[in-house]
C-alpha atoms as a printed R data frame, in Angstrom:
    type eleno elety resid chain resno        x       y        z
1   ATOM     1    CA   MET     A     1 -142.731  84.103  -61.453
2   ATOM     2    CA   ARG     A     2 -143.312  85.563  -64.931
3   ATOM     3    CA   ARG     A     3 -147.122  85.114  -64.581
4   ATOM     4    CA   THR     A     4 -147.163  86.889  -61.177
5   ATOM     5    CA   PHE     A     5 -145.148  89.779  -62.546
6   ATOM     6    CA   ARG     A     6 -147.452  90.117  -65.582
7   ATOM     7    CA   ALA     A     7 -150.612  90.074  -63.358
8   ATOM     8    CA   ALA     A     8 -149.182  92.782  -61.119
9   ATOM     9    CA   ALA     A     9 -148.357  94.899  -64.143
10  ATOM    10    CA   TRP     A    10 -151.902  94.582  -65.512
11  ATOM    11    CA   THR     A    11 -153.369  95.479  -62.106
12  ATOM    12    CA   ALA     A    12 -151.198  98.591  -61.842
13  ATOM    13    CA   ALA     A    13 -152.178  99.630  -65.337
14  ATOM    14    CA   ALA     A    14 -155.856  99.156  -64.555
15  ATOM    15    CA   ILE     A    15 -155.661 101.255  -61.374
16  ATOM    16    CA   SER     A    16 -153.900 104.055  -63.238
17  ATOM    17    CA   PHE     A    17 -156.506 103.905  -65.987
18  ATOM    18    CA   CYS     A    18 -159.441 104.086  -63.545
19  ATOM    19    CA   THR     A    19 -157.837 106.934  -61.578
20  ATOM    20    CA   ALA     A    20 -157.282 108.897  -64.741
21  ATOM    21    CA   GLY     A    21 -160.957 108.552  -65.670
22  ATOM    22    CA   ALA     A    22 -162.149 109.735  -62.271
23  ATOM    23    CA   LEU     A    23 -160.034 112.892  -62.141
24  ATOM    24    CA   ALA     A    24 -160.805 115.937  -64.249
25  ATOM    25    CA   GLY     A    25 -158.206 118.187  -65.772
26  ATOM    26    CA   PRO     A    26 -155.027 117.580  -67.720
27  ATOM    27    CA   LEU     A    27 -153.369 115.318  -65.149
28  ATOM    28    CA   VAL     A    28 -152.975 112.472  -67.679
29  ATOM    29    CA   ALA     A    29 -151.962 113.046  -71.260
30  ATOM    30    CA   ALA     A    30 -154.722 112.356  -73.750
31  ATOM    31    CA   GLN     A    31 -154.360 109.322  -76.061
32  ATOM    32    CA   GLY     A    32 -152.668 110.334  -79.274
33  ATOM    33    CA   ASP     A    33 -154.840 108.355  -81.720
34  ATOM    34    CA   SER     A    34 -158.571 108.306  -82.261
35  ATOM    35    CA   ARG     A    35 -159.157 104.728  -81.153
36  ATOM    36    CA   PRO     A    36 -161.804 104.435  -78.337
37  ATOM    37    CA   ALA     A    37 -160.544 103.653  -74.872
38  ATOM    38    CA   LEU     A    38 -161.087 100.097  -73.604
39  ATOM    39    CA   SER     A    39 -162.983  99.211  -70.492
40  ATOM    40    CA   TYR     A    40 -161.180  97.512  -67.637
41  ATOM    41    CA   THR     A    41 -162.729  94.161  -68.577
42  ATOM    42    CA   GLU     A    42 -161.752  94.504  -72.223
43  ATOM    43    CA   HIS     A    43 -158.330  95.787  -71.284
44  ATOM    44    CA   GLY     A    44 -157.730  92.834  -68.994
45  ATOM    45    CA   GLY     A    45 -158.542  90.384  -71.766
46  ATOM    46    CA   THR     A    46 -156.231  91.953  -74.277
47  ATOM    47    CA   THR     A    47 -153.248  89.874  -75.299
48  ATOM    48    CA   LEU     A    48 -149.921  91.514  -76.068
49  ATOM    49    CA   THR     A    49 -148.930  90.802  -79.657
50  ATOM    50    CA   ALA     A    50 -146.497  92.200  -82.147
51  ATOM    51    CA   ALA     A    51 -149.434  93.775  -83.978
52  ATOM    52    CA   ASN     A    52 -150.849  95.856  -81.105
53  ATOM    53    CA   LEU     A    53 -147.381  96.846  -79.895
54  ATOM    54    CA   GLY     A    54 -146.175  97.842  -83.341
55  ATOM    55    CA   LEU     A    55 -143.092  95.576  -83.105
56  ATOM    56    CA   ASN     A    56 -141.475  93.511  -85.837
57  ATOM    57    CA   ASP     A    57 -143.946  94.575  -88.485
58  ATOM    58    CA   LEU     A    58 -143.042  92.144  -91.234
59  ATOM    59    CA   THR     A    59 -145.151  93.989  -93.781
60  ATOM    60    CA   ASP     A    60 -142.830  96.981  -93.764
61  ATOM    61    CA   PRO     A    61 -140.114  96.721  -96.403
62  ATOM    62    CA   ALA     A    62 -136.579  96.605  -95.086
63  ATOM    63    CA   PRO     A    63 -134.820  99.970  -95.463
64  ATOM    64    CA   GLU     A    64 -132.424 100.086  -98.361
65  ATOM    65    CA   SER     A    65 -129.000 101.576  -97.898
66  ATOM    66    CA   ASP     A    66 -127.419 103.247 -100.883
67  ATOM    67    CA   SER     A    67 -124.128 103.668  -99.082
68  ATOM    68    CA   ALA     A    68 -123.430  99.969  -98.437
69  ATOM    69    CA   ASP     A    69 -119.985  98.955  -99.639
70  ATOM    70    CA   LEU     A    70 -120.165  95.323 -100.702
71  ATOM    71    CA   SER     A    71 -116.418  95.205 -101.163
72  ATOM    72    CA   THR     A    72 -115.773  95.826  -97.468
73  ATOM    73    CA   PRO     A    73 -115.177  92.547  -95.621
74  ATOM    74    CA   VAL     A    74 -117.589  91.740  -92.835
75  ATOM    75    CA   ALA     A    75 -116.157  90.478  -89.577
76  ATOM    76    CA   THR     A    76 -117.455  87.087  -88.556
77  ATOM    77    CA   HIS     A    77 -116.961  85.055  -85.406
78  ATOM    78    CA   ALA     A    78 -115.789  81.496  -85.883
79  ATOM    79    CA   ILE     A    79 -117.445  78.784  -83.864
80  ATOM    80    CA   ALA     A    80 -115.004  77.419  -81.309
81  ATOM    81    CA   PRO     A    81 -114.020  73.833  -82.157
82  ATOM    82    CA   ALA     A    82 -114.895  71.058  -79.796
83  ATOM    83    CA   ALA     A    83 -112.253  70.195  -77.208
84  ATOM    84    CA   PRO     A    84 -109.961  67.383  -78.333
85  ATOM    85    CA   GLU     A    85 -110.744  64.038  -76.786
86  ATOM    86    CA   ASN     A    86 -107.311  63.723  -75.172
87  ATOM    87    CA   ILE     A    87 -107.994  66.873  -73.096
88  ATOM    88    CA   LEU     A    88 -110.948  65.121  -71.482
89  ATOM    89    CA   SER     A    89 -109.041  61.885  -71.094
90  ATOM    90    CA   ASP     A    90 -106.826  60.846  -68.226
91  ATOM    91    CA   GLU     A    91 -104.249  59.487  -70.668
92  ATOM    92    CA   PRO     A    92 -101.235  61.729  -71.326
93  ATOM    93    CA   ALA     A    93 -101.028  63.295  -74.724
94  ATOM    94    CA   ALA     A    94  -98.671  61.621  -77.129
95  ATOM    95    CA   ARG     A    95  -95.381  63.435  -77.382
96  ATOM    96    CA   PRO     A    96  -94.437  64.767  -80.804
97  ATOM    97    CA   ARG     A    97  -91.953  62.487  -82.546
98  ATOM    98    CA   ARG     A    98  -88.853  63.854  -84.219
99  ATOM    99    CA   SER     A    99  -86.440  62.019  -86.450
100 ATOM   100    CA   LEU     A   100  -83.365  60.489  -84.870
101 ATOM   101    CA   ALA     A   101  -81.138  62.567  -87.124
102 ATOM   102    CA   ASP     A   102  -82.774  65.791  -85.904
103 ATOM   103    CA   LEU     A   103  -82.372  64.736  -82.283
104 ATOM   104    CA   VAL     A   104  -78.700  63.942  -82.833
105 ATOM   105    CA   MET     A   105  -78.171  67.410  -84.258
106 ATOM   106    CA   ASP     A   106  -79.829  68.919  -81.169
107 ATOM   107    CA   TYR     A   107  -77.843  66.922  -78.606
108 ATOM   108    CA   SER     A   108  -74.464  66.520  -80.262
109 ATOM   109    CA   GLY     A   109  -71.559  67.977  -78.343
110 ATOM   110    CA   THR     A   110  -68.255  67.212  -76.676
111 ATOM   111    CA   GLU     A   111  -69.341  67.261  -73.009
112 ATOM   112    CA   THR     A   112  -71.733  65.024  -71.112
113 ATOM   113    CA   PRO     A   113  -73.945  66.185  -68.231
114 ATOM   114    CA   ASP     A   114  -73.097  63.390  -65.766
115 ATOM   115    CA   GLU     A   115  -71.048  60.239  -65.195
116 ATOM   116    CA   GLU     A   116  -73.716  57.819  -66.396
117 ATOM   117    CA   THR     A   117  -74.060  59.646  -69.720
118 ATOM   118    CA   GLU     A   118  -70.269  59.755  -70.045
119 ATOM   119    CA   CYS     A   119  -69.967  55.994  -69.576
120 ATOM   120    CA   LEU     A   120  -72.736  55.354  -72.093
121 ATOM   121    CA   ALA     A   121  -71.297  57.747  -74.663
122 ATOM   122    CA   ARG     A   122  -67.871  56.079  -74.423
123 ATOM   123    CA   ALA     A   123  -69.448  52.647  -74.845
124 ATOM   124    CA   VAL     A   124  -71.406  53.814  -77.898
125 ATOM   125    CA   TYR     A   125  -68.270  55.340  -79.387
126 ATOM   126    CA   TRP     A   126  -65.983  52.325  -78.948
127 ATOM   127    CA   GLU     A   127  -68.626  49.716  -79.734
128 ATOM   128    CA   SER     A   128  -70.495  51.259  -82.675
129 ATOM   129    CA   LYS     A   129  -68.870  54.456  -84.008
130 ATOM   130    CA   GLY     A   130  -69.427  54.914  -87.734
131 ATOM   131    CA   GLU     A   131  -72.502  52.690  -87.795
132 ATOM   132    CA   PRO     A   132  -76.033  53.893  -88.683
133 ATOM   133    CA   LEU     A   133  -77.615  56.067  -86.019
134 ATOM   134    CA   ALA     A   134  -80.291  53.429  -85.354
135 ATOM   135    CA   GLY     A   135  -77.572  50.846  -84.694
136 ATOM   136    CA   GLN     A   136  -75.751  53.128  -82.249
137 ATOM   137    CA   LEU     A   137  -78.999  53.902  -80.425
138 ATOM   138    CA   THR     A   138  -79.834  50.196  -80.165
139 ATOM   139    CA   VAL     A   139  -76.421  49.481  -78.616
140 ATOM   140    CA   ALA     A   140  -77.064  52.224  -76.055
141 ATOM   141    CA   GLU     A   141  -80.499  50.806  -75.263
142 ATOM   142    CA   VAL     A   142  -79.094  47.317  -74.619
143 ATOM   143    CA   ILE     A   143  -76.785  48.780  -71.973
144 ATOM   144    CA   ILE     A   144  -79.689  50.656  -70.345
145 ATOM   145    CA   ASN     A   145  -81.891  47.541  -70.520
146 ATOM   146    CA   ARG     A   146  -79.217  45.596  -68.674
147 ATOM   147    CA   ALA     A   147  -78.994  48.192  -65.914
148 ATOM   148    CA   GLU     A   148  -82.778  48.019  -65.442
149 ATOM   149    CA   SER     A   149  -83.129  44.228  -65.730
150 ATOM   150    CA   GLY     A   150  -81.825  43.197  -62.298
151 ATOM   151    CA   ARG     A   151  -79.587  40.592  -63.984
152 ATOM   152    CA   PHE     A   152  -76.577  42.895  -64.391
153 ATOM   153    CA   ALA     A   153  -75.067  45.830  -62.541
154 ATOM   154    CA   PRO     A   154  -77.713  48.403  -61.524
155 ATOM   155    CA   THR     A   155  -75.982  51.364  -63.196
156 ATOM   156    CA   VAL     A   156  -74.881  52.144  -66.735
157 ATOM   157    CA   CYS     A   157  -71.250  52.538  -65.685
158 ATOM   158    CA   GLY     A   158  -71.435  49.249  -63.781
159 ATOM   159    CA   VAL     A   159  -72.807  47.428  -66.837
160 ATOM   160    CA   VAL     A   160  -70.100  48.802  -69.142
161 ATOM   161    CA   ARG     A   161  -67.318  47.975  -66.671
162 ATOM   162    CA   GLN     A   162  -68.584  44.468  -65.938
163 ATOM   163    CA   ARG     A   163  -65.829  41.931  -66.554
164 ATOM   164    CA   GLY     A   164  -65.859  40.072  -69.851
165 ATOM   165    CA   GLN     A   165  -68.716  42.029  -71.427
166 ATOM   166    CA   PHE     A   166  -67.026  44.670  -73.592
167 ATOM   167    CA   SER     A   167  -63.700  44.106  -75.310
168 ATOM   168    CA   PHE     A   168  -62.667  47.779  -75.166
169 ATOM   169    CA   VAL     A   169  -62.770  47.775  -71.336
170 ATOM   170    CA   ARG     A   170  -59.473  46.883  -69.655
171 ATOM   171    CA   GLY     A   171  -59.378  46.268  -65.916
172 ATOM   172    CA   GLY     A   172  -62.662  48.115  -65.406
173 ATOM   173    CA   HIS     A   173  -61.343  51.192  -67.199
174 ATOM   174    CA   ILE     A   174  -63.381  52.738  -70.044
175 ATOM   175    CA   PRO     A   175  -60.992  54.569  -72.383
176 ATOM   176    CA   ALA     A   176  -61.737  58.170  -73.291
177 ATOM   177    CA   ALA     A   177  -62.652  59.144  -76.835
178 ATOM   178    CA   PRO     A   178  -61.094  61.932  -78.935
179 ATOM   179    CA   LEU     A   179  -63.264  64.908  -78.053
180 ATOM   180    CA   ALA     A   180  -62.727  66.715  -81.342
181 ATOM   181    CA   SER     A   181  -64.002  63.859  -83.497
182 ATOM   182    CA   ARG     A   182  -67.393  63.835  -85.200
183 ATOM   183    CA   ASP     A   183  -68.055  60.289  -83.967
184 ATOM   184    CA   TRP     A   184  -67.657  61.396  -80.351
185 ATOM   185    CA   ARG     A   185  -70.167  64.220  -80.795
186 ATOM   186    CA   ILE     A   186  -72.643  61.735  -82.222
187 ATOM   187    CA   ALA     A   187  -72.004  59.301  -79.352
188 ATOM   188    CA   VAL     A   188  -72.714  62.056  -76.824
189 ATOM   189    CA   ALA     A   189  -76.010  62.788  -78.560
190 ATOM   190    CA   ILE     A   190  -76.992  59.112  -78.777
191 ATOM   191    CA   ALA     A   191  -76.274  58.606  -75.081
192 ATOM   192    CA   GLN     A   192  -78.493  61.515  -74.056
193 ATOM   193    CA   ILE     A   193  -81.280  60.478  -76.420
194 ATOM   194    CA   ALA     A   194  -81.225  56.925  -75.029
195 ATOM   195    CA   ILE     A   195  -81.154  57.965  -71.360
196 ATOM   196    CA   GLN     A   196  -84.012  60.440  -71.858
197 ATOM   197    CA   ASP     A   197  -85.948  57.896  -73.971
198 ATOM   198    CA   LEU     A   198  -86.485  60.394  -76.795
199 ATOM   199    CA   ALA     A   199  -86.407  57.771  -79.554
200 ATOM   200    CA   ASP     A   200  -86.747  54.023  -79.915
201 ATOM   201    CA   GLY     A   201  -84.066  51.636  -81.094
202 ATOM   202    CA   ALA     A   202  -84.601  48.652  -83.372
203 ATOM   203    CA   ALA     A   203  -84.461  45.861  -80.769
204 ATOM   204    CA   PRO     A   204  -86.972  46.329  -77.922
205 ATOM   205    CA   ARG     A   205  -85.963  44.701  -74.609
206 ATOM   206    CA   ALA     A   206  -82.758  43.271  -76.088
207 ATOM   207    CA   LEU     A   207  -80.066  42.383  -73.538
208 ATOM   208    CA   PHE     A   208  -77.295  40.940  -75.707
209 ATOM   209    CA   PHE     A   209  -75.552  41.637  -78.982
210 ATOM   210    CA   HIS     A   210  -72.488  40.555  -80.930
211 ATOM   211    CA   ALA     A   211  -70.723  41.651  -84.075
212 ATOM   212    CA   ARG     A   212  -71.988  40.168  -87.324
213 ATOM   213    CA   ARG     A   213  -68.568  38.723  -88.127
214 ATOM   214    CA   VAL     A   214  -68.829  36.197  -85.287
215 ATOM   215    CA   ASN     A   215  -71.262  33.382  -84.527
216 ATOM   216    CA   PRO     A   216  -71.298  32.523  -80.817
217 ATOM   217    CA   GLY     A   217  -74.171  30.061  -81.173
218 ATOM   218    CA   TRP     A   218  -76.266  31.635  -78.421
219 ATOM   219    CA   ARG     A   219  -79.576  29.918  -77.580
220 ATOM   220    CA   LEU     A   220  -81.387  33.216  -77.307
221 ATOM   221    CA   THR     A   221  -84.231  34.920  -79.140
222 ATOM   222    CA   ARG     A   222  -82.840  36.884  -82.026
223 ATOM   223    CA   VAL     A   223  -84.535  40.274  -82.188
224 ATOM   224    CA   ALA     A   224  -82.876  42.313  -84.932
225 ATOM   225    CA   THR     A   225  -79.783  42.956  -86.980
226 ATOM   226    CA   VAL     A   226  -78.807  46.617  -87.256
227 ATOM   227    CA   GLY     A   227  -75.584  47.913  -88.679
228 ATOM   228    CA   ASN     A   228  -72.713  45.701  -87.570
229 ATOM   229    CA   HIS     A   229  -74.538  44.004  -84.673
230 ATOM   230    CA   VAL     A   230  -77.024  41.214  -84.075
231 ATOM   231    CA   PHE     A   231  -79.319  41.715  -81.065
232 ATOM   232    CA   TYR     A   232  -80.941  39.131  -78.776
233 ATOM   233    CA   ARG     A   233  -83.105  38.941  -75.694
């Protein structure tokens, strides 16, 4: 396409040149310099270069500017960084991890959003209040693991109320906790963190635990000891 366009341009130039030579009078402006005019054949063989067009003459010194202020910062455009690999990947980006203590501060309160969270918060309070936050979270996770295992009741409240599992439960009733206490506020936070899976406990997939002061002799896989409890699966 570029070659066709260039040939057409040369042809048009040649026709104009020949017409100008045939007509008398000042119909075409005379050439400004004293160089002899080229014939059509010579003109057709001429190659466009920077020299005969007067462009980009590298022999001319660059103009100097006396008014340049070298102290003035020059704006530059940064090269855009390459897209992170996880943007091009089908795998979800890893969620930012926050400390358990920070999460507890965010979620601590006196009220729970639903019945399941209420049951879990009460269980955390009566079973592990005053223990390290990791120990309280691990207790909460055992209860959730049971509800999801298919071996216990299918809900958190059902697991906590199950007969013979938690000593603080009497006749299927989970006692309320003192709402004004600091331990209750922490239990509410731990319950929400566990249900939303915002942090990990210390005993993955554990389904059982007992206090360290007792030794039931269970033939189970011991997973971890955190705070006042020993955890098994």
